[in-house]
N, C-alpha and C positions, 0 to 999 in steps of 0.2 A: 347444191344451189347453183344456178347458172351465173356466169360472170356478168357483171354490170358494165364492163368496159368492152367496147367493140372498136377495133382498129380499122380505119378506112384507108384504102390506097388513094393516092392522088394528092392534090393540093389541099391546104388547110381551108376550112370554111370560116369566113370572117364576115362581120357586118359590112355590107357594101358601103364604101365611103360616098358621102354626098359631095358633088362637085361644087366648089365655091369659086368666087371671083367673077361671077356674071355681072353685067352692067348695073343691075339694081343693087347687088351686094356692094360693089365697089363704090358706088355713089353714096350709099349709106355709111360705109366705113369712113370715107373721106369726110363726110359731115360730122361724124362722131369724133374723128381725130382733130378736127378744127376746133372743137369745144374743149379740148384737153391741152393743158400746158404742163410740161415736165421739166423740173429743174434738178439737175444732178449736182450735188454739192461736192466739196473738195475731197470727200471720201468715196464718191461715186454713188451715193445713196439717192434714189429718186424721190423727189417731193412732187406728188402728182396732184394737180389742181384742176377742178372741173366745176361746171355750174351745178350739175346734179350728181347724186350718188352714182347713177349709172354711168355717167361720163367718166368718173374716177375709176370705176371698175374696168371700163374699156381700156383706159390708159394703163392701169395696173397690169392687166393680163398681157398687153402688148409688151410692157417692160419685163415682166417675168420671162416671157419667151425670148426677148432679146438678150437677157442675161444667161438663160440656160433652158432652152426648149426641151432638151433631152430629159431633164428632171421633171418638168411639167408633164410630159407625155408618160414617163415611167410611173408617176403616181396614179394616173388614170388607168393605165394598163393593169396596175396592181388591184385597184378596187373593182375593176370590171372582170378580174380573173382572166386576163389576156397577156400576161407577161411572157408566157412560153412562145407566143407568136413572134416576139421580138428577140428573146434571149435564149430560147431553146428548152429542151426537155427537163432541165433541172428545176424549172418553175411549174411543172405540170400539177404537182400536188397542191401547191399554193393556189394555182388557178382553180382547181377543182373545189377547194375549200371555200374560196371567195364566191364562186358561182353558186354553190349550194346555199350560201348565206344571203347574198345580195342579188336582186333581180333587176335588170335594167328596165323591165316593164313597170316596176313599181316607181322608179324614178321618172319615167316618162309620164305616168299617170299623175304623179305629184306636180310635175311641171304644168300640166294642163289644169290642175286645180289650185295652183298657187295664187296668192293675192297679187294684184297688179304691180305693187311696188317690188315684189320679189321677182316677178316675171321680167321686169325691166332690168334688174341686176343680172339675171341669168342670160338674157339676150345680149347684154353688154359683154358679159364674160365670153360668150361664144364669138361675138364679133371681134373682140380684142385679139383673141388667139388667131382667128381665121384671117384677120387683116395682117397680122404678122406673117403668117404663112404666104399670103398673097404677095406681100412686099418682099419676101425673101425666098424666091424659088429655089435657091441653092440649099435651103434647109430641107432635108429629106426625112420626114417622120418615119419611124420604124414601122408603125402600124396605123396610127390615127392621123389620117390626112385631112380630116375635117372635124371640128369640134362642135358638138350639139349643145344647146342651152340647158338640157337636162343633165349633162355630165356632173355638175357640182352636187346634184341631188344623190349621186352615188358616193360622194366624198364629203360628208357633212361634219367630220371631226378632224381637227388639225393635228391631233396627237400622233406621235410616232408609233404608238401601240393602239391604233384606232379600232381594231376589230376584236370584240369580246367573243370567245369561243367556249366559255364554260369549263375550260380545263381539258378539252379534247386535244389530243396530240396529232400532228400532221400524219404521223405513221398510221394512226388508227383510221384516219380518213382514207389514206391510200390503200391500206390493207382491206378495208371493208369493200370498197368499190372495185378493187382489182381481184378480190377474193383470195388474196394470199393468205398463208396461215395466220390465224388471229394472234394478235399480241396478247401478252399476259393480262390477266384480269385486273391487276393492280398497276396498269400502265402509268408510268410517271408523267406528270404534267410537262416535264421538260424545264430547263432553266431558261428564263426569259433573257432576251438580249440585254447586254449591259447598257441600259438606258435609265434615266431617272431625271430628277430635277430638284432644285432648291428654291423655295420662295419664302421671303421674309417680309413682314409688314411691321412697321414701328410707329407707335402712337406718338402724338406731339409731345407728351410729357417726358419722353426719353430722347428727344432730339434737341440739337443746339439752338435751332431757330424756331422751335415750336410748331413745325409742320410735319405732317405724316410722311414717312418714307416707305418706298417699296423696292425690293430687290428681286429681280427676275433672272433666274439662272437655270435654264433647261439643259439637261444632259441628253444629247441625241447624237446620231451619226453626224460627223462634220458636214457642213454646208447643206443642212436639211431645210433651212429657211433663209429668206431674204429680208433684209432690213429696209423698210419703206415708210413713207409718210403720205397719208391719204387725206385730202381736204376738199370738201364741196361746199356749196352755198346752201345745202340742205341740212347742215348741222354736223356733218362728218369732219372730224379733225383727229384722226387716229394715227399713232406712231408706234412702230414695233416690228414684229417678225411675222411674215406670212409663210405658210407652208406652200411649197411649190405647187401651183395649180389651183390654189384657193384664192378667194377674193376678200377675205376678212383678216384683220390683224388678230392673230391667234394669241399672242402674248405681247402686251404693250400697255399703252396709256393714251388718254386724250387730255384735254385741258382741265378736266375735273377729277378724273379717277384713273386707276390702273388695275390691271388684272394679270395674275401669274397663274398658269395651270401646271400642276404636277400630275403625273400619271397616278391614277387611283386604283386600288385593289378592292374597293367596295364591290360587293357581289351583285352584278347586274345581268348576268346571263347564266342559265341553268341547263344542265343535262338531265334528261328523263329516261329512265330504264323502261323500254317498251317490250311488252309481251306480244309476239307476232306469230302468225301462221299463214300458210299459203293454201289457196284453193285454186280451182280451175280459172278463176277470173283474175288472180293476182294475189297481192299481199294484203293482209288485214292486221290491225292492232286492237288489243283489248282495252276498253275504256268504260269504267263504271258497269262492268258485267256484260257489256255488249261488244260485238266485233264490228269495227268500223273499217271501211275501205281506205287504204293508203292512197294518197295522191302521188302521181308520178310526173316527172318532167324530163324531157330530153335536153341534156346539156351537150354542147359541142365545144371542145377545147382544142383550139388550133395550136400547132407547134412548128416552130421554125425548122425547116429541113427535115420534117417528119410528117407522119400521117396525123390527120385530125382524129381525136378520140371522142367517141360518142358515148355518153354516160346516161344511163337511166337512173335518175335521182329519185329518192323516196322521201315523202313528207307525211308526218302525222299532224294532228291538231296542234302539237307544240311547235313544230317547225321541221327543218331538214334532218334526216337521219345522217349522223356524222361518223358512226363507228359502231363497234360491238365489244362488250366485255361480259364475260361469264354467261354467254348465250343470250344476253339481252341487247337488243338494238338500242342505240343512244340517239335520241333526238335533242335538238337544241332550241331553246326559247331565248330570243335575244331582241335587241332593238338597235342594231348597229348603224343604220342609216334612217333618217327621217327628215321630212321637210321642216318640222319644228326645230330639229337640231340645227339646221342651217340658219333658220330665222333667229334662233337664240344666239348663235355665234356672231351674227351680224349686228343685231340690236344691242347687245351688251357693249359694243364698241362705240355706240352713240349715247350711252347713258351719261347724264349730267349730274346725277345725285345717287346716293346709296339707295334711296327708295326706287328710283328708276332701274338701277342695276338689279336689285332684288326682285322687282316685278318681272323683269325679263327672265331671271333665273327660275321663276315659277312656271315657266314652260316645261321644266324638268325633262329635258330631252338629251342632255349631254351625258354620254354613257361611260366615258373613260377618264374624266378629269376631276381633280380637286381644284379649288380656286382660292388663291390668296389675293386680298383686295385692300386698297387704300384710296383715300380721296382728299379733296381740298377742304372738306369740313373737319378733317382730323379723324375720320372714322377708319378703323381697320376691321377686317372681317375674314372669315374662312368658311368655305363649304366643303364638306367631305363627300365627294361625288355630287350627283345632281339627279339623274334619272334613278329612281330607287323603287323597285317593285315591293309591295307589301306581301309578306309570306308568313307561313306558320313558323314562329321562332323556335319551336321544339325540334325542328328538323335540322340536320347538318346540310346546308345548301352548298357547301364547298365540294360535295360529292354528288354523284347522280342520285336523283330521288325517284320514287315510284311513279311511273307514268300512266298507271292504269286507273287512277282515281282523281276525282275533282278536288280531293283534300290537299293536293300539292299544287293547285293552280295559283297563279298570282292573283292578288286581291286588290287590284288597282295600284296607284302610286302613293307614296308617303313622303313626308319631308325628311331629308337626311340630317346628318349631324352638322350643326351650324354654330359658329362662334362670332359674336359681335362685340367689339370694344372690350376685350377682356381686361380685367383689373391689372393683370401683369404688365400690360402696355406693349406687348410684343406677340407676334405670331410667327411660327416657323413650320413649314412642312417640307420634308425631304423624301417623299414617297413613303411616308411612315405613318404610324398610328396617330389618329386624331386625339388620343387620350394623353398626349404629351405636347399638343400643339402650342399651348400657352403656359407651360409650367403649371403652377398651382391653380391657375384659372382654367385649366383644360376641362373638357367634358368628362363625365365619369362613365367608365365602361359598362357598369351595371345598369345604366339607364337606357341602353340601346340593344336591339337584337344583334347577335353575332354577325349576321350577314351584312350589316351596315358598315362594319369596319373590321374585317378580318386581318387588316394590315398589321404587320409586326413593326418592331423598332429596329432601326439600323444605326450604324456608327456615325453617319453624317448628321442625323438628327441629334444624337447624343452630343456631338461636338457643337452643333448650332445652339443647343440649349445652354451649354456651358458659356458660350460666347455672348449670348443675348440676355441671360437672366440678370447679369450685373452691369449691363451696358447703359450708359447715360450720355447725354450731350452728343448724340450721334449726328454725323454729317454724311453727305454723299461719299466723301473720301474714306471716312472710318467705316462706313457700312460696306463699301467695296473691299476694304482691307479684311474685314471679317469674312466676307464671302469668298475671299481668296486664302483663307487659313489652310495651311498645308498639313495640319496635324493628322496623323494616321492612327486613330483611336483603336482600330482592330488589333494593333500589335500590343495593346495593354493585355489582351487575352492570349494572343498567340506566343509572344516571346517568352513569358515565364515557363511555358511548357518546353521550349527549346533549351533554355538555361538548365532546367531540371534534368533534361536528357543528357546534356553535356556533363553535368556534375556526376551523374550515375555512371558514365563511361567516358572519361576524358580522352580526347584525341588531340595529339599535338598539332595535327593539320588544321584543327578548328580553334586552337587557342587564341590566335590573333583575331579571327573573325568574330568569335564570341565576345572578346574584350571590347571590340569596336561596337557591337550591338548593345552590350551592357551600358556603355557610356552615351549611347545615342538618345537624343531628346524626343524622338519619334516624330519630328517634323521633317517632311520631305524637302530636299534641297538639291539643286543641280550640282553642287560641289561635294555632296555627301556620299561616301562609299557605303556607309551603313544603310542608307536608303536603298541602294542597289541590292545589297545582300538581303535586306528584309523583304523587299517587293518580289525579288526572284524566288526567294524561299517561300514566301506566302503564296505565290502563284502555284508552286508545287503542292503546297498544303491543300489548296482548293480541290485537288483531285480526290481528297478524302472527305469532302463535304457529304453529309448524310443525304441519302436518296429521299425525295419528297413525293408524296402522292398527289399534292395539289399545288397550284401556283401560289396560293395564299401562304402555305407553309414556307415557301422559298423567301417570302418577304421578311421573315423573322431572322434578320441577319445576325443578331447577337447569338441566337441559338444555333444558327448554322456555323458560325465561327467556333463556338464551343464544341459543336459536333465534329469539326475538323480535328480538334485536339483529342476528343474522346475516341475518335476512329483511328488514331495513329499510335503506334508504339514509340517508345523512346528511341529505338533504333531507326524507325522511319524518320522521325523528326531530325535527328542528327544526320542521317543519310541524305536527306534532301539538301541540307546545308552543304554537305560535302560535295554533292552533285553540282551545286551552284558554284562553289569555289573552283572545282575542276573545269567546268565549262567556261567560266570567265577567264581562267588562266590559259585555256586552250585557244580562246578566241582573241584575247587581247595581250597575252603574254604576262598577265598579272591578274589577280582577283581584286586588286584595289582599283576598281573602276568607278569614278564618280558617276552619280546617277545621270547627270546631264550629258555625259559622254555616251551613255547607252540609250537614254530616253529622248527621242527627237521628234520635232515637228518638221514635216516636209510636204510641200505641195509642188508637183511637177507638171501635171497635165490638166487639172481641172475637170477630168472626166469622172463619171459616177464611180467607176472602179479605178481608183487612183493607183499608180505604180510607185515603187520606192527603190532608191538606189543609194547604197552607202557611199558611192563615189561622187554624188552630187550634193549641192549645198543643202543644209538643214540647220535647224535651230535647237539648242539644248532646252529642255523643259524640266523644271524643278519640282513639279507636282506629279501626282500619281492617280491611279484609278479610284473612283468613289467607292469601290468595293472594300477598300481598307479604311474608309472614313474621311478621305479628303473631301472638303467641300467643293473646291474646283475639281472637276474630273477631267483626267486625260488618260483615257484607256488606250494603251499601246500594246503592240505585239510584234513578234518577228514575222516579217513579210518575205521569207526566203532571203533574209538579210542577216548581217552580223549584229546590227543595232535594232532596237525596237522603234516603231513608228506609230504615232497616234492616228486613230481612225474615228474615235467617238468621244463624247464628253461635252465640255463647255462649248456652246455654240454662240447664238445671240445672247448677250447678257446686258442688262440695263439696271441702273440705279436711278430712282426718280424721287424728286422732292415736290410735294404738292403745296406750294405757297401761292401768293397772289399771281405769280408767273411761274410756269413750269420750269424747273431746272432738272436736267437729266444728262446722264453720261452712259455711253454704250460701248460695246466692243463685239466684234464677230471673229470667228475662226479664220485667221489669215487675211481675208479681204472680201469685199463685196462681189468681185467679178470672178467668173469661172474661166476667163480667157487669160492664158499665161502671158500674152502680150500686153495686157492692161496694166496700168500703174496701180490698179486697185486689186491686184491678184494676191499680193502678200503685204500690202502696206500697213495692215493692222496686226501683223504677226507678232512683232515685239511687244506691242501694247497688250495683246491677248496673253502672251506668256508671262509678262511682268505684272499684269493687273493694272495697267495704266490706261484708263478709258478715255475716249474722245468725247468732247462736248456735243450735245445734240442741238441742231439748229431747228427749233420748233416753230419759231415765229417768222413770218414772211420776210421781214426786214433782215433777219439774220441769215435766212436761206439765200436771199439775193446777194448779201454781202460776201457769201462764201460759195457763190455759184461757179461751177466749172463749165456747165453747158445748159442752155435753155432751148426747148424744141417742142414740137408736136409729134405724136406718134406717126411714124412713117416718113418723117423728114430725112 
């Protein structure tokens, strides 16, 4: 079979940038800027006021770029499959995968068919970014020198895991289109990046003041979102976190309700096994007994300092061909970007009642998120996923299905799993099964098809249930304290296997470490040596995690941890601890290293790829990765350093009380600014580490009383 990659000499081929900044553009920008007022409060958070929603979007995009244009551009390069143009050949496979799945022509068509209110927002988006670039000629975009109003229609989901691929592995995409030797038939889905989220909703009957509470705690790469406040005279009054480059509050609240999204593993994208053949005219695929012609498309993938790659992409009626297993081509059916998804993301932020929020959710276009909800009427609710194709429940949709028959086609959309005002009075979701979302009031697994909720249980969820099931008289402070609970429940399973291994073959070198671990309460602490031993040992144990065939299997964290125990011998388990003791002793002169001496928060440059230095200031952090059950997550690793430095986990966090007036507290990783010279670069670091949140200034009088600067975009 001939190769589908062709390498061209010469410069990369890219979309020609449109020149901006002409007289008509600049006059329009100036008029838009004059209608927007931005007040940055004492923490550097922008409160953006405008007459219309579009005015606010213009101001927001200008602000996002002024805080960190590089992150705005990077997110659009990713969704357009153009990262290699800026960052080099390491991103070629990612770009190929995204270009196969998402087509800019679809986004352009959606823009021209969008309702007028959405067109106004999209135009304001582009104007806000382009005005920033016009006013800041020193800002040199890596690739995108002009932003078009259709760009957000390529980026309609604010999630960190916003592209559903049906379980295809990037290696399979690369191997198929480069025609390298095919990967094994049972290619693993790969381990997802360590991301996750916790969302809690508390009914009035369990709170001290009789008001519903909401806890928003996404776990994402640090600095993934910006904290903002958006206010217009058209009913917009949303506060929370925006993903760089987007114009809606992804996780947050307005004066009536709040929403927290956790990444969902509800099955919303499927791989189809295609039977194919080639004739003189090209490739065909078999469908209902007849051979159909495959559609092809030429993709051009530019690459920094390298030749553009021209790819002939193949498409069946199900979607793009993504790879091959067992001689069957695999095509992908998905709904990763849509105009309805962007509409849903925006309209939910303006909902004033549960009925309005639910009505917007009935657009059923959000493909990657669960939603935890609370409002000022005392309602709490949960949706497991949103976009949910109806399928034959007798089939295993976690694996590729037969693509040759109509019997495996989607049968429209159906309502997913939904919980409203559970009798238990609380809701928790930690990227976990909905069948434990509200204790005894949770939905029953047997009432739903498996593809609706293949998600497993994890130790964060186990810990959250323990904390919430007997919780009463909750306040913002006590809810934050529960959200910052450091208990590492995974070691309830892991440590007994280590103790047994030691008892079977005692080693004097391990006597003291084992004694310390036996007496440990399993709460992570910056002063705890046992935490250091446990986390370092547990990290080595993760190497023995069972291989999985699907992403869904990976979500069953309790089974995965038990699998680590089952896959290790007693000698392995004891040997891993001995390795930890020796390495600590070699690096620090003693194995008795408190966790906070090893586990550090450091922010030096504010760049997307942060650098770390043991010789420069850093802060001790007493919590650990969510992989071991910690509710607050601080994923850290060695960065060619002696100490571990955090890179992912808790980001924007909020606790909200929905009374007659909104009361809320928030914290972000380090600080609002990406500029090391700003006073807001690390001014929230200690509060972030200690769980001491700042008050939110939601009402105009409070914003003005704590104003640091007031201005119009471009001032």
